[in-house]
PAVEX-432005 format. One record per residue (C-alpha): x, y, z; chain; residue number from 1. Coordinates in steps of 0.05 Angstrom, whole numbers. Example, Ala and Ser with C-alpha at 12.3 -4.5 7.8 and 13.67 -1.06 7.14 Angstrom:
BEGIN
@c1: 246&c2: -90&c3: 156&ch: A&i: 1
@c1: 273&c2: -21&c3: 143&ch: A&i: 2
END
This chain:
BEGIN
@c1: 524&c2: 162&c3: -46&ch: A&i: 1
@c1: 460&c2: 199&c3: -68&ch: A&i: 2
@c1: 437&c2: 177&c3: -137&ch: A&i: 3
@c1: 431&c2: 229&c3: -192&ch: A&i: 4
@c1: 358&c2: 253&c3: -195&ch: A&i: 5
@c1: 323&c2: 222&c3: -256&ch: A&i: 6
@c1: 249&c2: 240&c3: -250&ch: A&i: 7
@c1: 228&c2: 202&c3: -312&ch: A&i: 8
@c1: 262&c2: 139&c3: -288&ch: A&i: 9
@c1: 229&c2: 148&c3: -220&ch: A&i: 10
@c1: 161&c2: 153&c3: -251&ch: A&i: 11
@c1: 172&c2: 90&c3: -294&ch: A&i: 12
@c1: 196&c2: 51&c3: -233&ch: A&i: 13
@c1: 135&c2: 75&c3: -194&ch: A&i: 14
@c1: 87&c2: 52&c3: -248&ch: A&i: 15
@c1: 120&c2: -17&c3: -250&ch: A&i: 16
@c1: 116&c2: -20&c3: -174&ch: A&i: 17
@c1: 42&c2: -4&c3: -176&ch: A&i: 18
@c1: 33&c2: -59&c3: -229&ch: A&i: 19
@c1: 67&c2: -107&c3: -181&ch: A&i: 20
@c1: 19&c2: -87&c3: -125&ch: A&i: 21
@c1: -41&c2: -94&c3: -171&ch: A&i: 22
@c1: -15&c2: -162&c3: -193&ch: A&i: 23
@c1: -10&c2: -182&c3: -120&ch: A&i: 24
@c1: -83&c2: -163&c3: -110&ch: A&i: 25
@c1: -105&c2: -201&c3: -173&ch: A&i: 26
@c1: -66&c2: -263&c3: -151&ch: A&i: 27
@c1: -94&c2: -258&c3: -81&ch: A&i: 28
@c1: -165&c2: -252&c3: -109&ch: A&i: 29
@c1: -156&c2: -314&c3: -151&ch: A&i: 30
@c1: -126&c2: -355&c3: -95&ch: A&i: 31
@c1: -170&c2: -330&c3: -37&ch: A&i: 32
@c1: -231&c2: -363&c3: -67&ch: A&i: 33
@c1: -195&c2: -430&c3: -68&ch: A&i: 34
@c1: -149&c2: -432&c3: -7&ch: A&i: 35
@c1: -152&c2: -407&c3: 65&ch: A&i: 36
@c1: -133&c2: -334&c3: 70&ch: A&i: 37
@c1: -89&c2: -343&c3: 132&ch: A&i: 38
@c1: -45&c2: -392&c3: 94&ch: A&i: 39
@c1: -37&c2: -343&c3: 38&ch: A&i: 40
@c1: -20&c2: -287&c3: 86&ch: A&i: 41
@c1: 32&c2: -332&c3: 120&ch: A&i: 42
@c1: 67&c2: -344&c3: 53&ch: A&i: 43
@c1: 62&c2: -270&c3: 35&ch: A&i: 44
@c1: 103&c2: -251&c3: 96&ch: A&i: 45
@c1: 144&c2: -313&c3: 109&ch: A&i: 46
@c1: 177&c2: -318&c3: 41&ch: A&i: 47
@c1: 201&c2: -245&c3: 37&ch: A&i: 48
@c1: 225&c2: -248&c3: 109&ch: A&i: 49
@c1: 267&c2: -310&c3: 94&ch: A&i: 50
@c1: 295&c2: -280&c3: 30&ch: A&i: 51
@c1: 313&c2: -214&c3: 64&ch: A&i: 52
@c1: 346&c2: -250&c3: 123&ch: A&i: 53
@c1: 387&c2: -295&c3: 77&ch: A&i: 54
@c1: 408&c2: -238&c3: 31&ch: A&i: 55
@c1: 421&c2: -181&c3: 80&ch: A&i: 56
@c1: 430&c2: -218&c3: 146&ch: A&i: 57
@c1: 503&c2: -239&c3: 138&ch: A&i: 58
@c1: 524&c2: -169&c3: 118&ch: A&i: 59
@c1: 477&c2: -126&c3: 160&ch: A&i: 60
@c1: 474&c2: -170&c3: 222&ch: A&i: 61
@c1: 447&c2: -129&c3: 281&ch: A&i: 62
@c1: 440&c2: -67&c3: 237&ch: A&i: 63
@c1: 381&c2: -101&c3: 202&ch: A&i: 64
@c1: 338&c2: -94&c3: 264&ch: A&i: 65
@c1: 370&c2: -31&c3: 293&ch: A&i: 66
@c1: 314&c2: 19&c3: 306&ch: A&i: 67
@c1: 302&c2: 76&c3: 355&ch: A&i: 68
@c1: 228&c2: 59&c3: 359&ch: A&i: 69
@c1: 218&c2: -17&c3: 362&ch: A&i: 70
@c1: 147&c2: -10&c3: 388&ch: A&i: 71
@c1: 126&c2: 35&c3: 331&ch: A&i: 72
@c1: 159&c2: -12&c3: 281&ch: A&i: 73
@c1: 120&c2: -70&c3: 309&ch: A&i: 74
@c1: 55&c2: -31&c3: 311&ch: A&i: 75
@c1: 66&c2: -8&c3: 239&ch: A&i: 76
@c1: 78&c2: -79&c3: 216&ch: A&i: 77
@c1: 16&c2: -104&c3: 253&ch: A&i: 78
@c1: -26&c2: -52&c3: 218&ch: A&i: 79
@c1: -2&c2: -74&c3: 150&ch: A&i: 80
@c1: -15&c2: -147&c3: 170&ch: A&i: 81
@c1: -87&c2: -129&c3: 187&ch: A&i: 82
@c1: -92&c2: -91&c3: 121&ch: A&i: 83
@c1: -65&c2: -151&c3: 82&ch: A&i: 84
@c1: -110&c2: -202&c3: 116&ch: A&i: 85
@c1: -173&c2: -160&c3: 112&ch: A&i: 86
@c1: -159&c2: -139&c3: 40&ch: A&i: 87
@c1: -148&c2: -211&c3: 18&ch: A&i: 88
@c1: -213&c2: -231&c3: 51&ch: A&i: 89
@c1: -250&c2: -173&c3: 18&ch: A&i: 90
@c1: -227&c2: -185&c3: -54&ch: A&i: 91
@c1: -259&c2: -254&c3: -53&ch: A&i: 92
@c1: -326&c2: -219&c3: -63&ch: A&i: 93
@c1: -308&c2: -148&c3: -86&ch: A&i: 94
@c1: -280&c2: -132&c3: -156&ch: A&i: 95
@c1: -208&c2: -108&c3: -159&ch: A&i: 96
@c1: -222&c2: -37&c3: -183&ch: A&i: 97
@c1: -274&c2: -23&c3: -129&ch: A&i: 98
@c1: -231&c2: -54&c3: -74&ch: A&i: 99
@c1: -171&c2: -13&c3: -95&ch: A&i: 100
@c1: -212&c2: 51&c3: -97&ch: A&i: 101
@c1: -236&c2: 39&c3: -26&ch: A&i: 102
@c1: -165&c2: 27&c3: -3&ch: A&i: 103
@c1: -143&c2: 93&c3: -34&ch: A&i: 104
@c1: -186&c2: 129&c3: 17&ch: A&i: 105
@c1: -127&c2: 117&c3: 64&ch: A&i: 106
@c1: -85&c2: 177&c3: 41&ch: A&i: 107
@c1: -145&c2: 222&c3: 54&ch: A&i: 108
@c1: -151&c2: 194&c3: 124&ch: A&i: 109
@c1: -76&c2: 204&c3: 134&ch: A&i: 110
@c1: -82&c2: 277&c3: 116&ch: A&i: 111
@c1: -138&c2: 289&c3: 166&ch: A&i: 112
@c1: -104&c2: 249&c3: 221&ch: A&i: 113
@c1: -37&c2: 284&c3: 209&ch: A&i: 114
@c1: -65&c2: 347&c3: 241&ch: A&i: 115
@c1: -79&c2: 321&c3: 312&ch: A&i: 116
@c1: -27&c2: 265&c3: 311&ch: A&i: 117
@c1: 32&c2: 297&c3: 275&ch: A&i: 118
@c1: 18&c2: 370&c3: 287&ch: A&i: 119
@c1: 10&c2: 386&c3: 213&ch: A&i: 120
@c1: -37&c2: 439&c3: 188&ch: A&i: 121
@c1: -96&c2: 411&c3: 149&ch: A&i: 122
@c1: -114&c2: 459&c3: 92&ch: A&i: 123
@c1: -184&c2: 470&c3: 65&ch: A&i: 124
@c1: -168&c2: 431&c3: 2&ch: A&i: 125
@c1: -156&c2: 370&c3: 45&ch: A&i: 126
@c1: -227&c2: 373&c3: 72&ch: A&i: 127
@c1: -256&c2: 383&c3: 3&ch: A&i: 128
@c1: -215&c2: 324&c3: -24&ch: A&i: 129
@c1: -237&c2: 280&c3: 34&ch: A&i: 130
@c1: -310&c2: 296&c3: 22&ch: A&i: 131
@c1: -301&c2: 279&c3: -52&ch: A&i: 132
@c1: -265&c2: 214&c3: -34&ch: A&i: 133
@c1: -317&c2: 191&c3: 15&ch: A&i: 134
@c1: -372&c2: 211&c3: -33&ch: A&i: 135
@c1: -339&c2: 165&c3: -84&ch: A&i: 136
@c1: -338&c2: 108&c3: -34&ch: A&i: 137
@c1: -413&c2: 117&c3: -22&ch: A&i: 138
@c1: -425&c2: 113&c3: -98&ch: A&i: 139
@c1: -383&c2: 49&c3: -101&ch: A&i: 140
@c1: -418&c2: 17&c3: -42&ch: A&i: 141
@c1: -487&c2: 43&c3: -57&ch: A&i: 142
@c1: -548&c2: -1&c3: -45&ch: A&i: 143
@c1: -563&c2: -46&c3: -104&ch: A&i: 144
@c1: -490&c2: -62&c3: -121&ch: A&i: 145
@c1: -498&c2: -132&c3: -92&ch: A&i: 146
@c1: -431&c2: -127&c3: -57&ch: A&i: 147
@c1: -422&c2: -172&c3: 3&ch: A&i: 148
@c1: -431&c2: -127&c3: 65&ch: A&i: 149
@c1: -378&c2: -167&c3: 102&ch: A&i: 150
@c1: -330&c2: -157&c3: 44&ch: A&i: 151
@c1: -342&c2: -82&c3: 44&ch: A&i: 152
@c1: -331&c2: -79&c3: 119&ch: A&i: 153
@c1: -265&c2: -117&c3: 111&ch: A&i: 154
@c1: -242&c2: -69&c3: 56&ch: A&i: 155
@c1: -258&c2: -9&c3: 99&ch: A&i: 156
@c1: -219&c2: -41&c3: 156&ch: A&i: 157
@c1: -161&c2: -50&c3: 107&ch: A&i: 158
@c1: -165&c2: 24&c3: 89&ch: A&i: 159
@c1: -164&c2: 47&c3: 161&ch: A&i: 160
@c1: -106&c2: 0&c3: 177&ch: A&i: 161
@c1: -69&c2: 24&c3: 116&ch: A&i: 162
@c1: -78&c2: 96&c3: 138&ch: A&i: 163
@c1: -48&c2: 80&c3: 206&ch: A&i: 164
@c1: 9&c2: 44&c3: 171&ch: A&i: 165
@c1: 23&c2: 105&c3: 128&ch: A&i: 166
@c1: 23&c2: 152&c3: 187&ch: A&i: 167
@c1: 74&c2: 109&c3: 224&ch: A&i: 168
@c1: 115&c2: 103&c3: 160&ch: A&i: 169
@c1: 120&c2: 179&c3: 157&ch: A&i: 170
@c1: 138&c2: 180&c3: 231&ch: A&i: 171
@c1: 193&c2: 128&c3: 224&ch: A&i: 172
@c1: 222&c2: 153&c3: 159&ch: A&i: 173
@c1: 258&c2: 208&c3: 197&ch: A&i: 174
@c1: 296&c2: 161&c3: 243&ch: A&i: 175
@c1: 301&c2: 91&c3: 212&ch: A&i: 176
@c1: 331&c2: 64&c3: 148&ch: A&i: 177
@c1: 283&c2: 39&c3: 94&ch: A&i: 178
@c1: 314&c2: -31&c3: 96&ch: A&i: 179
@c1: 304&c2: -36&c3: 171&ch: A&i: 180
@c1: 231&c2: -14&c3: 165&ch: A&i: 181
@c1: 220&c2: -63&c3: 108&ch: A&i: 182
@c1: 251&c2: -121&c3: 147&ch: A&i: 183
@c1: 209&c2: -106&c3: 209&ch: A&i: 184
@c1: 147&c2: -107&c3: 165&ch: A&i: 185
@c1: 162&c2: -176&c3: 139&ch: A&i: 186
@c1: 191&c2: -204&c3: 204&ch: A&i: 187
@c1: 132&c2: -184&c3: 248&ch: A&i: 188
@c1: 82&c2: -211&c3: 198&ch: A&i: 189
@c1: 120&c2: -276&c3: 191&ch: A&i: 190
@c1: 127&c2: -286&c3: 266&ch: A&i: 191
@c1: 54&c2: -272&c3: 280&ch: A&i: 192
@c1: 29&c2: -318&c3: 225&ch: A&i: 193
@c1: 79&c2: -373&c3: 241&ch: A&i: 194
@c1: 63&c2: -374&c3: 315&ch: A&i: 195
@c1: -12&c2: -377&c3: 299&ch: A&i: 196
@c1: -1&c2: -430&c3: 245&ch: A&i: 197
@c1: -31&c2: -487&c3: 287&ch: A&i: 198
@c1: -97&c2: -449&c3: 288&ch: A&i: 199
@c1: -107&c2: -448&c3: 213&ch: A&i: 200
@c1: -60&c2: -501&c3: 184&ch: A&i: 201
@c1: -90&c2: -544&c3: 130&ch: A&i: 202
@c1: -52&c2: -586&c3: 78&ch: A&i: 203
@c1: -54&c2: -552&c3: 11&ch: A&i: 204
@c1: -71&c2: -601&c3: -44&ch: A&i: 205
@c1: -55&c2: -551&c3: -99&ch: A&i: 206
@c1: -33&c2: -563&c3: -171&ch: A&i: 207
@c1: 38&c2: -538&c3: -189&ch: A&i: 208
@c1: 12&c2: -475&c3: -222&ch: A&i: 209
@c1: -27&c2: -455&c3: -160&ch: A&i: 210
@c1: 34&c2: -468&c3: -117&ch: A&i: 211
@c1: 74&c2: -421&c3: -161&ch: A&i: 212
@c1: 20&c2: -368&c3: -154&ch: A&i: 213
@c1: 19&c2: -377&c3: -78&ch: A&i: 214
@c1: 95&c2: -368&c3: -77&ch: A&i: 215
@c1: 89&c2: -307&c3: -121&ch: A&i: 216
@c1: 49&c2: -270&c3: -68&ch: A&i: 217
@c1: 112&c2: -255&c3: -29&ch: A&i: 218
@c1: 152&c2: -238&c3: -91&ch: A&i: 219
@c1: 100&c2: -189&c3: -118&ch: A&i: 220
@c1: 98&c2: -151&c3: -52&ch: A&i: 221
@c1: 174&c2: -150&c3: -42&ch: A&i: 222
@c1: 186&c2: -129&c3: -115&ch: A&i: 223
@c1: 135&c2: -73&c3: -109&ch: A&i: 224
@c1: 166&c2: -46&c3: -45&ch: A&i: 225
@c1: 236&c2: -50&c3: -73&ch: A&i: 226
@c1: 217&c2: -13&c3: -137&ch: A&i: 227
@c1: 179&c2: 38&c3: -96&ch: A&i: 228
@c1: 241&c2: 53&c3: -55&ch: A&i: 229
@c1: 283&c2: 59&c3: -119&ch: A&i: 230
@c1: 231&c2: 105&c3: -150&ch: A&i: 231
@c1: 234&c2: 154&c3: -91&ch: A&i: 232
@c1: 310&c2: 151&c3: -96&ch: A&i: 233
@c1: 306&c2: 180&c3: -167&ch: A&i: 234
@c1: 249&c2: 230&c3: -159&ch: A&i: 235
@c1: 219&c2: 270&c3: -101&ch: A&i: 236
@c1: 153&c2: 252&c3: -69&ch: A&i: 237
@c1: 122&c2: 316&c3: -97&ch: A&i: 238
@c1: 135&c2: 289&c3: -167&ch: A&i: 239
@c1: 113&c2: 217&c3: -155&ch: A&i: 240
@c1: 52&c2: 226&c3: -110&ch: A&i: 241
@c1: 2&c2: 243&c3: -166&ch: A&i: 242
@c1: 22&c2: 180&c3: -204&ch: A&i: 243
@c1: 4&c2: 134&c3: -145&ch: A&i: 244
@c1: -68&c2: 134&c3: -168&ch: A&i: 245
@c1: -48&c2: 98&c3: -232&ch: A&i: 246
@c1: -56&c2: 35&c3: -191&ch: A&i: 247
@c1: -131&c2: 44&c3: -202&ch: A&i: 248
@c1: -118&c2: 37&c3: -277&ch: A&i: 249
@c1: -77&c2: -27&c3: -267&ch: A&i: 250
@c1: -130&c2: -55&c3: -220&ch: A&i: 251
@c1: -186&c2: -41&c3: -270&ch: A&i: 252
@c1: -146&c2: -71&c3: -327&ch: A&i: 253
@c1: -129&c2: -135&c3: -290&ch: A&i: 254
@c1: -200&c2: -141&c3: -263&ch: A&i: 255
@c1: -224&c2: -139&c3: -335&ch: A&i: 256
@c1: -171&c2: -185&c3: -365&ch: A&i: 257
@c1: -169&c2: -237&c3: -310&ch: A&i: 258
@c1: -239&c2: -237&c3: -280&ch: A&i: 259
@c1: -281&c2: -203&c3: -334&ch: A&i: 260
@c1: -304&c2: -150&c3: -285&ch: A&i: 261
@c1: -314&c2: -78&c3: -306&ch: A&i: 262
@c1: -346&c2: -24&c3: -262&ch: A&i: 263
@c1: -414&c2: 3&c3: -283&ch: A&i: 264
@c1: -419&c2: 77&c3: -299&ch: A&i: 265
@c1: -441&c2: 99&c3: -229&ch: A&i: 266
@c1: -385&c2: 59&c3: -196&ch: A&i: 267
@c1: -336&c2: 88&c3: -247&ch: A&i: 268
@c1: -357&c2: 157&c3: -225&ch: A&i: 269
@c1: -346&c2: 137&c3: -153&ch: A&i: 270
@c1: -276&c2: 111&c3: -170&ch: A&i: 271
@c1: -263&c2: 176&c3: -206&ch: A&i: 272
@c1: -284&c2: 216&c3: -145&ch: A&i: 273
@c1: -236&c2: 178&c3: -101&ch: A&i: 274
@c1: -180&c2: 188&c3: -151&ch: A&i: 275
@c1: -197&c2: 262&c3: -161&ch: A&i: 276
@c1: -197&c2: 275&c3: -87&ch: A&i: 277
@c1: -130&c2: 240&c3: -78&ch: A&i: 278
@c1: -99&c2: 275&c3: -139&ch: A&i: 279
@c1: -123&c2: 343&c3: -115&ch: A&i: 280
@c1: -91&c2: 330&c3: -48&ch: A&i: 281
@c1: -26&c2: 305&c3: -78&ch: A&i: 282
@c1: -21&c2: 365&c3: -125&ch: A&i: 283
@c1: -37&c2: 414&c3: -68&ch: A&i: 284
@c1: 18&c2: 383&c3: -26&ch: A&i: 285
@c1: 65&c2: 387&c3: -85&ch: A&i: 286
@c1: 48&c2: 461&c3: -95&ch: A&i: 287
@c1: 61&c2: 476&c3: -21&ch: A&i: 288
@c1: 128&c2: 440&c3: -23&ch: A&i: 289
@c1: 150&c2: 478&c3: -85&ch: A&i: 290
@c1: 128&c2: 544&c3: -55&ch: A&i: 291
@c1: 166&c2: 529&c3: 9&ch: A&i: 292
@c1: 229&c2: 515&c3: -30&ch: A&i: 293
@c1: 222&c2: 578&c3: -71&ch: A&i: 294
@c1: 212&c2: 619&c3: -8&ch: A&i: 295
@c1: 271&c2: 590&c3: 30&ch: A&i: 296
@c1: 334&c2: 634&c3: 27&ch: A&i: 297
@c1: 390&c2: 611&c3: -18&ch: A&i: 298
@c1: 453&c2: 588&c3: 18&ch: A&i: 299
@c1: 506&c2: 641&c3: 25&ch: A&i: 300
@c1: 568&c2: 636&c3: -20&ch: A&i: 301
@c1: 620&c2: 590&c3: 9&ch: A&i: 302
@c1: 572&c2: 548&c3: 51&ch: A&i: 303
END
């Protein structure tokens, strides 16, 4: 049964989902300076995979892993795993707002890659938005910012991986259920990290509060993805896409409240350029979708 469209509810759910993702990043930044990143990544995927298997496994059974494209599902999950691991490594030395802005170059990369890979036409506005976005990244990572070069490299790797993940998400959305795609994401990450556990296992002598924060990594991510799915059930992508960049606001706010980090004015301009490029692209896509709907013939009476 298709839920009744409620655009306002969809927007509110999306903003809460973005807050969950920003909270994941803030928690990861706090923990990554104290504990091995592979251990944190293992928990981030292992706990949601276990919860999804226990909750949906008895009812879904084989349908939980039923996909027409298992190789693409695995590749998509591996790309997100790379994004998670490199992003966690990067935020140890890069402030949240700057790291999030660099990651948001991914939608611009997706738009450019959608042409040769998905056969979609890339409009002029996409090229302009991409130039603005990359110009913003150059302002963020300009000489003299004292950012760790390795951290910047890891964040750029996260952005490229995230772009590939988004491309495959669009490819699989037409054939596989959202729950199947979500479970593959968690399952592949959990399997890879569990099988490689002997390579990075170290006993965690952590206080109870830190153990709770480590466990929350999986919950933040799963909650964010669940709310994201619910948001798109209540409102179309053309309505929600411009609001995705509100995550930059959450990241800046948490970076200030938790870590006392605020971007300087040049970096703020760079973050604004990335957001402006992404917003221009999202609004252009929304305009094209609305125009296509208006131009499509109305169904004949009785159909």
